[in-house]
C-alpha positions in Angstrom: 15.3 -37.7 41.3 18.0 -39.3 43.5 16.2 -42.6 43.4 15.9 -42.5 39.7 19.7 -41.9 39.3 20.4 -44.6 41.9 18.2 -47.2 40.2 19.4 -46.2 36.7 23.1 -46.7 37.8 22.2 -49.8 39.7 20.5 -51.2 36.6 23.6 -50.5 34.5 25.8 -52.2 37.0 23.6 -55.2 37.1 23.6 -55.3 33.3 27.4 -55.1 33.2 27.7 -57.9 35.8 25.2 -60.1 33.9 27.1 -59.4 30.7 30.4 -60.5 32.3 28.8 -63.6 33.7 27.5 -64.5 30.2 30.8 -63.9 28.5 32.6 -66.0 31.2 30.0 -68.8 30.7 30.5 -68.7 26.9 34.3 -68.7 27.2 34.2 -71.8 29.5 31.5 -73.8 27.6 31.7 -72.6 24.0 35.3 -71.3 23.6 36.9 -68.0 22.9 35.2 -67.0 19.7 31.6 -66.9 21.0 32.7 -64.9 24.1 34.5 -62.4 21.9 31.4 -62.1 19.6 29.2 -61.4 22.6 31.6 -58.9 24.1 31.7 -57.0 20.8 28.0 -56.5 20.6 27.9 -53.2 22.7 30.7 -51.7 20.5 28.9 -52.7 17.4 25.7 -51.1 18.6 27.6 -47.9 19.5 29.2 -47.9 16.0 25.8 -48.4 14.4 24.3 -45.5 16.4 27.3 -43.3 15.4 26.8 -44.2 11.7 23.1 -43.5 11.8 23.8 -40.1 13.3 26.6 -39.4 10.8 26.5 -41.5 7.6 29.9 -40.0 6.7 31.5 -42.4 9.3 29.9 -45.4 7.6 31.2 -44.2 4.2 34.8 -44.0 5.6 34.3 -47.5 7.0 33.4 -48.7 3.5 36.4 -47.0 2.0 38.6 -48.5 4.7 37.2 -52.0 4.0 37.9 -51.5 0.2 41.4 -50.4 1.1 42.4 -53.3 3.3 40.2 -56.2 2.4 42.7 -57.7 -0.2 45.7 -57.3 2.1 43.8 -59.0 5.0 43.1 -62.0 2.9 46.8 -62.8 2.9 46.5 -63.5 6.6 42.9 -64.5 7.1 40.9 -67.0 5.1 37.2 -66.1 4.8 34.5 -68.4 3.2 33.2 -65.8 0.8 34.8 -63.7 -1.9 36.1 -60.2 -0.9 33.6 -58.6 -3.2 30.8 -60.0 -1.1 32.3 -58.4 2.0 32.3 -55.1 0.2 28.8 -55.6 -1.0 27.6 -56.1 2.6 29.3 -52.9 3.7 27.7 -51.1 0.8 24.3 -52.5 1.8 25.1 -51.3 5.4 25.7 -47.8 4.1 22.4 -47.7 2.3 20.6 -49.0 5.3 22.3 -46.3 7.4 21.4 -43.4 5.0 17.8 -44.8 4.8 17.4 -44.8 8.6 19.1 -41.4 8.8 16.9 -39.9 6.2 13.8 -41.4 7.9 14.6 -39.9 11.3 16.7 -36.9 10.6 16.1 -36.0 7.0 19.8 -35.8 6.5 19.9 -34.7 2.9 16.4 -33.5 1.9 17.8 -31.6 -1.1 19.7 -34.4 -2.7 21.2 -33.3 -6.1 22.0 -35.9 -8.7 24.5 -34.5 -11.3 24.0 -35.2 -15.0 27.1 -37.4 -15.0 25.3 -40.0 -12.8 22.9 -40.6 -15.6 25.7 -40.9 -18.1 27.2 -43.6 -15.9 23.9 -45.4 -15.8 24.2 -45.9 -19.6 27.3 -48.0 -19.0 25.5 -49.9 -16.2 22.5 -50.5 -18.4 24.7 -51.9 -21.2 26.4 -54.3 -18.8 23.1 -55.4 -17.4 21.9 -56.2 -20.9 25.1 -58.3 -21.3 23.3 -61.0 -19.3 21.6 -61.9 -22.6 24.9 -62.2 -24.4 24.7 -65.7 -26.1 28.4 -66.3 -25.6 28.3 -65.4 -21.9 27.7 -67.5 -18.8 25.2 -66.3 -16.2 27.4 -67.2 -13.3 30.4 -65.3 -14.7 28.1 -62.3 -15.3 26.8 -62.4 -11.7 30.4 -62.4 -10.4 31.6 -59.6 -12.7 28.7 -57.1 -12.9 29.4 -55.5 -9.6 33.0 -54.4 -10.0 32.6 -53.8 -13.7 29.6 -51.6 -13.6 27.5 -51.4 -10.4 30.1 -50.0 -8.1 30.5 -47.0 -10.5 27.0 -45.8 -9.7 26.7 -47.1 -6.1 29.8 -45.2 -4.9 28.7 -42.1 -6.8 25.3 -42.1 -5.2 26.8 -42.5 -1.7 29.0 -39.5 -2.3 26.2 -37.4 -3.7 24.1 -38.1 -0.6 26.7 -37.9 2.1 29.2 -35.3 1.0 26.9 -32.3 1.5 29.6 -29.6 2.2 33.2 -28.9 1.5 34.3 -30.0 5.0 33.2 -33.6 4.2 35.3 -33.4 1.0 38.3 -32.1 2.9 37.9 -34.7 5.6 37.8 -37.5 3.1 41.0 -36.3 1.4 42.8 -36.1 4.7 41.5 -39.6 5.6 42.6 -41.0 2.2 46.0 -39.3 2.6 46.5 -41.2 5.9 45.7 -44.5 4.2 48.0 -43.7 1.3 50.7 -42.9 3.9 50.2 -46.2 5.6 50.4 -48.1 2.3 53.6 -46.3 1.3 55.2 -46.9 4.7 54.2 -50.6 4.5 56.1 -50.9 1.1 59.1 -49.0 2.6 59.1 -51.6 5.4 59.0 -54.4 2.9 62.0 -53.0 1.2 64.2 -52.1 4.2 63.0 -54.5 6.9 61.6 -57.4 4.8 58.5 -59.4 4.2 56.5 -61.3 6.8 55.9 -65.0 6.5 52.5 -64.7 4.7 53.9 -62.1 2.3 56.8 -64.4 1.5 54.5 -67.3 0.8 52.5 -65.2 -1.7 55.7 -63.6 -3.2 57.4 -66.9 -3.9 54.3 -68.7 -5.2 51.5 -66.7 -6.9 53.6 -63.5 -7.3 56.9 -65.0 -8.2 56.5 -64.7 -12.0 55.6 -61.0 -11.9 57.2 -59.7 -8.7 60.6 -61.4 -8.7 62.2 -60.1 -11.9 65.8 -59.5 -13.2 66.0 -56.0 -11.8 64.9 -56.9 -8.3 61.7 -57.3 -6.2 58.6 -55.4 -7.0 57.0 -54.2 -3.7 53.2 -54.3 -3.3 52.4 -53.1 0.3 49.0 -54.6 1.3 47.5 -54.3 -2.2 46.6 -57.2 -4.5 49.9 -56.8 -6.5 52.6 -54.3 -7.3 50.7 -52.9 -10.4 47.7 -52.0 -8.3 49.9 -50.5 -5.6 52.1 -48.5 -7.9 49.1 -47.0 -9.8 47.4 -46.1 -6.6 50.6 -44.4 -5.4 50.8 -42.5 -8.6 47.2 -41.4 -8.2 47.9 -40.3 -4.6 51.0 -38.4 -5.7 49.1 -36.4 -8.3 46.0 -35.6 -6.1 47.8 -34.6 -2.9 50.6 -32.6 -4.6 47.8 -30.5 -6.3 45.8 -30.2 -3.1 48.9 -28.9 -1.4 48.6 -25.6 -3.3 44.9 -25.1 -2.3 45.1 -26.1 1.4 45.2 -23.2 4.0 46.0 -25.2 7.1 49.7 -25.7 7.6 49.5 -29.1 9.3 47.3 -30.5 6.4 49.7 -29.0 3.9 52.6 -30.8 5.6 50.6 -34.0 5.5 49.8 -33.7 1.8 53.5 -32.9 0.9 54.8 -35.9 2.9 52.2 -38.2 1.4 52.9 -37.0 -2.1 56.7 -37.6 -1.7 56.2 -41.1 -0.1 53.6 -42.0 -2.7 56.1 -41.1 -5.5 58.7 -43.3 -3.8 56.1 -46.1 -3.4 55.3 -45.8 -7.1 59.0 -46.2 -8.0 59.7 -49.2 -5.8 56.6 -50.9 -7.1 58.3 -51.3 -10.5 55.0 -50.5 -12.2 56.1 -48.8 -15.4 52.5 -47.9 -16.5 52.2 -45.9 -13.2 54.6 -43.4 -14.7 51.8 -42.4 -17.1 49.7 -41.2 -14.1 51.8 -38.2 -13.1 52.6 -37.4 -16.8 49.0 -37.3 -17.8 47.7 -36.0 -14.5 50.0 -33.0 -14.3 49.5 -32.3 -18.1 45.8 -32.2 -17.6 46.1 -30.0 -14.5 48.3 -27.5 -16.4 45.6 -27.2 -19.0 43.0 -26.6 -16.3 45.0 -23.7 -15.0 44.6 -21.7 -18.3 48.1 -20.4 -18.0 49.9 -21.0 -21.3 53.3 -20.1 -19.8 52.9 -23.1 -17.5 51.9 -25.2 -20.5 55.2 -24.3 -22.2 57.2 -24.9 -19.0 55.4 -28.2 -18.3 56.0 -29.4 -21.9 59.7 -28.5 -21.5 59.9 -30.5 -18.3 58.2 -33.5 -19.9 60.6 -33.4 -22.8 63.6 -33.3 -20.5 62.3 -36.2 -18.4 61.5 -38.2 -21.5 65.0 -37.5 -22.9 66.6 -38.4 -19.6 64.8 -41.8 -19.4 64.8 -42.6 -23.1 68.0 -41.3 -24.5 70.5 -41.6 -21.6 71.8 -44.3 -19.2 72.3 -41.9 -16.3 71.3 -43.5 -13.0 71.2 -47.1 -14.4 73.0 -48.3 -11.3 69.8 -47.7 -9.4 67.4 -50.6 -10.0 64.2 -48.5 -9.6 65.4 -45.9 -12.2 66.6 -48.7 -14.5 63.2 -50.4 -14.3 61.3 -47.2 -15.0 63.5 -46.4 -17.9 62.2 -49.5 -19.7 58.8 -47.8 -19.9 60.2 -45.5 -22.5 62.0 -48.1 -24.5 59.1 -50.0 -26.0 60.9 -52.0 -28.6 63.2 -53.4 -25.9 60.4 -54.2 -23.4 59.6 -57.9 -23.7 56.5 -57.5 -21.5 55.1 -54.7 -23.7 55.8 -56.7 -26.9 54.2 -59.8 -25.5 51.0 -57.8 -24.7 50.9 -56.5 -28.2 51.2 -60.1 -29.6 48.4 -61.2 -27.3 46.2 -58.3 -28.4 46.9 -59.1 -32.1 45.7 -62.7 -31.4 42.6 -61.3 -29.8 41.8 -59.2 -32.8 41.6 -62.2 -35.0 38.5 -63.4 -33.3 37.1 -60.3 -31.5 35.9 -58.8 -34.8 33.3 -61.6 -34.7 32.1 -60.6 -31.2 30.9 -56.9 -31.3 29.3 -57.3 -27.9 32.1 -59.3 -26.5 32.5 -62.7 -24.9 30.4 -61.8 -21.9 31.1 -60.4 -18.5 33.5 -62.5 -16.5 34.9 -64.3 -19.6 38.4 -62.9 -19.2 38.8 -64.2 -15.7 37.2 -67.6 -16.2 38.7 -68.9 -19.4 38.9 -72.7 -19.5 40.8 -75.0 -21.8 39.4 -74.7 -25.3 38.0 -71.1 -24.8 39.1 -68.4 -27.1 40.8 -66.5 -24.2 42.6 -69.5 -22.7 46.2 -68.5 -22.3 45.6 -64.9 -23.4 45.7 -62.6 -20.4 44.0 -59.3 -20.9 46.7 -57.4 -18.9 45.1 -54.0 -19.3 41.7 -52.6 -18.2 40.7 -51.4 -21.6 41.5 -54.7 -23.2 39.6 -56.4 -20.4 36.5 -54.3 -21.2 37.0 -54.9 -24.9 37.0 -58.7 -24.7 34.1 -58.9 -22.3 31.8 -56.3 -23.7 33.0 -56.0 -27.3 34.0 -52.9 -29.3 30.6 -51.4 -28.6 31.1 -51.7 -24.8 34.7 -50.4 -25.1 33.6 -47.3 -27.0 30.9 -46.6 -24.4 33.3 -47.2 -21.6 35.9 -44.8 -23.0 33.2 -42.2 -23.6 32.3 -42.4 -19.9 35.8 -41.4 -19.0 36.1 -38.7 -21.7 32.7 -37.3 -20.6 33.9 -37.0 -17.0 37.1 -35.2 -18.0 35.2 -32.9 -20.4 32.7 -32.0 -17.6 35.6 -31.4 -15.2 37.3 -29.1 -17.8 34.1 -27.1 -18.2 33.6 -26.8 -14.4 37.1 -25.6 -13.7 37.3 -23.2 -16.6 33.8 -21.7 -16.4 31.8 -22.5 -13.3 34.0 -22.9 -10.2 35.1 -19.6 -8.6 35.8 -20.7 -5.1 39.6 -21.6 -4.9 39.3 -24.5 -2.5 36.4 -26.2 -4.4 38.2 -25.6 -7.7 41.2 -27.3 -6.1 39.1 -30.3 -5.2 37.8 -30.6 -8.7 41.2 -30.0 -10.4 43.0 -32.6 -8.2 40.2 -35.2 -8.8 40.2 -34.5 -12.6 44.0 -34.7 -12.8 44.0 -38.1 -11.0 41.2 -39.4 -13.2 43.1 -38.3 -16.4 46.3 -40.1 -15.1 44.4 -43.3 -14.3 42.7 -43.3 -17.6 46.1 -43.5 -19.3 47.3 -46.1 -16.8 44.3 -48.2 -17.6 45.7 -48.9 -21.0 48.9 -50.2 -19.6 47.7 -52.2 -16.6 44.5 -53.9 -15.4 43.9 -51.8 -12.3 40.7 -49.8 -13.0 38.5 -52.5 -11.4 40.6 -53.6 -8.5 40.3 -52.8 -4.8 40.8 -50.1 -3.7 41.9 -48.2 -6.9 38.7 -48.6 -8.9 36.5 -47.5 -6.0 38.8 -44.5 -5.3 38.4 -43.4 -9.0 34.6 -43.6 -8.7 34.7 -41.5 -5.6 36.9 -38.9 -7.3 34.5 -38.8 -10.3 31.6 -38.1 -7.9 33.5 -35.5 -6.0 34.4 -33.6 -9.2 30.7 -33.7 -10.3 29.6 -32.5 -6.9 31.8 -29.4 -6.7 29.4 -26.9 -8.5 26.6 -27.8 -6.1 28.8 -27.2 -3.1 29.8 -23.8 -4.4 26.2 -23.0 -5.1 25.1 -23.9 -1.6 27.9 -22.1 0.3 29.1 -18.5 0.3 32.1 -18.0 -2.0 34.1 -16.2 0.6 33.9 -19.1 3.0 37.3 -20.8 3.5 38.5 -23.6 5.7 41.0 -22.3 8.2 41.2 -25.1 10.7 
C-alpha cells in the first residue's frame, strides 16, 4: 500500500515536472500563447469533468457567455461572429448532457411541457422561410438561430437541467449577480468615465444614438443602451417580485439591491421603451395576484405616474427624468415620429409580401433593396418585414400563449408559494418585455433574448416541479 502511494505521488510529480518543461520549451520556442494554451489544458479538463458531473454548471457557463460576449468584443477581435461562439457553447452543453445521461442517467424522467411544441411551430415556420423566393440563403443561415432556434434550444436545456426548485433559485441568484455587475458597470461609466475602447465605440458607431441633446446614454457592457436599459427593466421587475417570496435574508437583500440598481441603470440608459417593462410587468403581476384591491391601487399609482411624467414639468432639471418624460409625449418625440414614418413606408410594399422579405433581410439591406435606409427599430417590426404578416401573427401568438399559460398556472395550478413566485416573476418579466419589443429591437439580442427564453421555460416548468416535490418543502438556506 505504501509503495502504491509512493509511486502514485512520484508519478504525479514527474508528470508535473514534464508539464513545466514542456510549457517552458513552448514559451522559448513558440511564444507565450502556445505555452498558455498548454498550461490551461488541466483546468479545461477539470472544468469538463465538473460539467459532466453537474450539467447545471455548463448551463451557467452558457448564460455567462451570452451575457458578456458582446461586451468582450469591444476589447478583443475574434475571427468568427459572436453567435458562432454561443453556438459552440450550446453544442458543448448538449454534449455534456448526452454524456451525463449516458453515464449517470441525470434526468431519466424528462418532461417536455406543451409550450415547447407551441414554440416549435414558430421554428418550423422560420425553417420553411428558406424557400421564400425573396430571401437569400446566406442571410437565412445567419438569422435562423437568433430568430428561431435559440427559443427551443434554451427551453430544452432548462427542461433537462432544472430538475428541482433549488436549480431555479440558484439560477436567479446567479442572474442577479450578473445584473448587479452590469448596473455597477454603467454607474462606473457615469461617475468615473469610459475606458479607451468604450470611448472609441461611443464616438464612432454609437455617436448618433448615444450622444444626444439630453446627455450620454450609458450602455454598460451590452451592445447598446437600448439593450442594456431593457435588460435592467427586466431585472428590476423579476427581482423585486422574487423579493417577496424569498425566505433567506441574505438573498432578499441581494434581490432588493439588484432591483434598485437595475432601476437606476434603466434610467441612465435613456431607453424610453424600457419604461414599458415595469408598467406592463407590474400590471400583469397584480392581475396574477387575484386581489382586486391591489388592481385598484396599482391603477391609481399608474395614473399618478403617468400624470407626473405627461402633464407636469417637475424634475426637468434632471436629465434622466427629462429624457424619460419624452416617452409619454409622443407627438413631441422626433424619434417616435420618425419610426412611424418608416413603418408607413414599409406598409406600402409589405402588403405584397405576406411571408416577408426573408430571414436576414432587415440586417442585410443593400442599395436598391426595399428596406435600404429603413431601419426596423423594433423587434415586432423586424419580425414583420422578415417573415411577413403571417409570421408576425404567429410570433405574437407565441408570446400571448406563454402569458396565457402562466396566467392559468398561477391562478389554478400552483399552490407552493415559492414556485408560484418563480412563475409570477418570470411571467411579469415576459409581459414587460413583450411591450418593450414594440418600442425597441431587443428581443433577439444577447443576452436579453436568451434570458427571455429561459424565463419562458422556467414558467412552463413550475407545475412539474411542484408535482415532483412536497408542497410543504421550502428553501431556508
